[in-house]
C-alpha angles and dihedrals in degrees: 000000000000092000098039111030092156091059090055089054089045091057091045094054093042089057093046089052091055091048091052094046091051093050124212112330100218093193090056089043092053091047089053091049091050091052092048091050091048093050093046093051093053106027118142113252118252129222121283096249095045092046093050091049093048093049091048090054091048092056089068091058109032138035112270090243089066099038095113100048108021096096096033109045141049103207095173131022114240110182094174090058091051091050091051090051092049090051089060092061097094139129090253090065095040127121114187126195115195116186122188119172091202096055117136136175088263096054124024096009098042112142092355132122103248121205131187121230110238118249092005103059092221114152117221143162132203127217135176105246096210091052095047100040108019094150096056092043091051092051093049092048090051091050091052094047092053093246089124121057123235090248090053092050091052092048093047090051093050092051092048094052094042091049090058093045096246121148115209127204113209131355119350092208112050116236116240114248124265125229112294110255130216098021101170111253095182123038112200114221101184095119100027099113123064118233114272120247132220104254093203094067106013122119121247090253090054093050091054103029103022126238116338120253116271125234114244117215118203115241098218113092112271094353103116134151138187096244115153119196138184127168119224139356138268086220119054117269137130090206132102131215128208125186120181123184123191112194133182125233115249136203125212087239095055115122121243112268107258126244087245092057092045088054093046090059093042092053089044090056093050094046092048091048092052090047095049105037099074091048092050100051096099093046096047088046090065090067103272130117136198140186132192111193124182130184136136090278092063150280117297123192119190126188128178144161144069109357100230092068099038098091091053090046092053093046093048094048093048092047092050092046089051093047092049092049095046095050110053091178094058092100116079111235089234092060091049092050090049093051091046092048091051090054091047091055090045093053094044095048128079107187103135127095108294091232089065092060090053092052089047094050092053090047090051091054090055102039135070117223091036123116135175122258090251091055092047091048092052093045091051089075089063097056120089130176096267093049090052097043094051097040098100091052095041099044104031119005093049090069134053112279130197117229122223118176139175120197118184140165140026096006132107119239093249089049089052089052091048093054092053091048090051090057093046092051090046090055095035118178096013103079127080114201112207136186120259123262096193133033120199092185140359124318133209137188121248128177111248114195137175099034117136098177124125106271137190135179131218134071115308088227091065129067117255125335138177132284120197108251094001093073129213117339127209124254112284106176125229138318111240104236094167119041113243120247123202113246117224119209097189138020117288126206124188115197116191146141122271100260097208107097114245094359110144096203131112116209134203124184118179126188124187110192125212097189122229104342130209117236090264092050092048090055091048092050091046091053093045090050090055092052093043094050095061093039094052093046094049093048104036101031108027102029104031097023091215094158145341091244113061125151137156138168148091115346140170148175119210105317096339117095138185145132130283142193128192136184131183118183150114102239100086135017115258096257092058092043089056088056089052090051091051088051089058093045100042104031113019099038095053089049090048092052093048089055094048107121127207094251093051091043089055090050090055090049091049092050092050091046090054088053094049093048097043103138122221119270096194141021092255089062090054091053092048091050096054097035094071096060091040090052088052091058096265098311125139104016089144098041095119091056090050090050092052090049089053092044093052095040119122086228091069107086138144086259091056090054090053091051093048093050092048094052091047103040106015106043115171092211134023127021127287116251091248129166118191133178122191122189119192125207093217128027117328108261125219112272108266112257120238095270093049092047092051090050091055092048092049089049089057088051097245113170121248093255091052090049090050090051091049092047091053090047093047092060093050096043119119105223117207129187093207142009113240141127092280091057090047091052090053089055090048091053091052100043112004116207137319116256111280092233136119125208107221107164132067110244110186 
């Protein structure tokens, strides 16, 4: 496409000519109308602000009487209108935008009048298409008018591609679609509503989200699975949702997954997506959705939509997945090279906001499986087509996997069991079904037949186990329910150059980690983050005008929480901006907390309580709410109730917030667990010596005790010139990982 844009247009107009010759396919038209009506009848509600904005826009285009349905339904077929619209699709009405990041004055812009777009610095040129390419435009017009036969169009396309040395697999002229099959005519609603709860003794979660899913236990001896099921929704929907996660067992001694293997799975995912999407168009048009996600943590399959078409969707996805895995040569080398080249450009390009790279670097230092763009770019050279095509089997399906599933919505219990069994049969021999270690709600036994997958019994938190007729299995390790986070034992500072070419901004991002908090501590940090966010913005953005991007507040990664502050701007170098952030943290915030009155404190609590108790607006929000505890092995189904107990506890006072802030940010002894990244617009300066650092702190009016604290930290700080896996490994060797635990209950 980049080399031959005219050929792209040639294919487009050849296709349009076929569509116009065939006329309006009324059966296809009717099937589209049926789908539009189905989607309109059962669409998920949007948010108030977005809905109001959308309706306001529609008022400029359609009569107010039709504002709700004009863009969503086809109430009456009008073939003549469709034909008139198709007739307007001609070269004479065409505007073409061609973007090439490698354009120069000697290539794309040669002999053209080049302009620069104000405020963005983008160079562009404008040409009249008919004046520049009259021959091509005339051919396309003739094809559309019927002056050229279909055989002549095909022959002309073949010559054009051959002349440019391009070999094409398949038809040169795309075939118009056929009527969409299996559009549901009747939508069953037998299991659409979730069971009601007794408001007198129900948890806060149950009042907002309905009863939690129940854990199904297989009836056959030793053949157990983590399959969670709930019929119906609190919101209104006739759809069902199925999420299935297959995770490997890990040992503490396992090596980190390499960048090469991360890339193998990433490329596999993109190749699989490109292979499957064209074949799934008709199915997804009927109102169903799917996702196949692969990474080192496991394989996740998601299905959703109207229940009559779900079995066909599951079978089709599994068949395509099996076909793709069994034929490593199914992907054309040209497709692989294109996907690989796109990744190469992504990893070699830094065009996002500089502050986003600072956040990404600090996340990299804390997370396994993460690598820098430089590391991924280097590893890309070691991935070939065969390595990518076989990665799912080599890295995941070749070992026992634990199955975790959540089935919700308008689906009977036996249908939920059948869906999971379909997946197990489709991935036969690669899934280990294990007994639950936690139960967030009740459990019941169901008979599960017809599965020929590899099965094991025993708790997934223990090694090995027994499995009925399969015999004793070897030790496998543990399933990682909670992602590991690297534990830092001293402050860390990354000093690097702003990677965005020509960008004048310096960036500072500071994280202060609180470890794995209890429920009470999480509420305290959340409230402190709300107060800090407003204070930091007022001081650093409004008052000092240090940058147009200023943010601060509560943050977290996996089960580890803390507070953060970030500034991107041009006014001061990063080292001085860090001093300004410390002034907010160590001087202004303690003063703000001391002045926090009871009435204002209660308003913050009320605001946080409303966030915690926000009910779902759509079925997808219900799934998201329950998926997190299911993914963690059944932990924390009642975490919102626990949070509200902590929020309403008499132990939570303004004084308690002062104490929490002091222990986190103002420790008397020992360093804070602080991670900082500084990006400099120009070259990276030498780190200020102690005298220079003290001068900067004094300039920002930090108190002597704060300066003493920063001086102690400075001597213990690990200074890095980049964030990558080698730096992360150094941190792991020093501190290991935080405990993989989650506090779910309020303990006064």
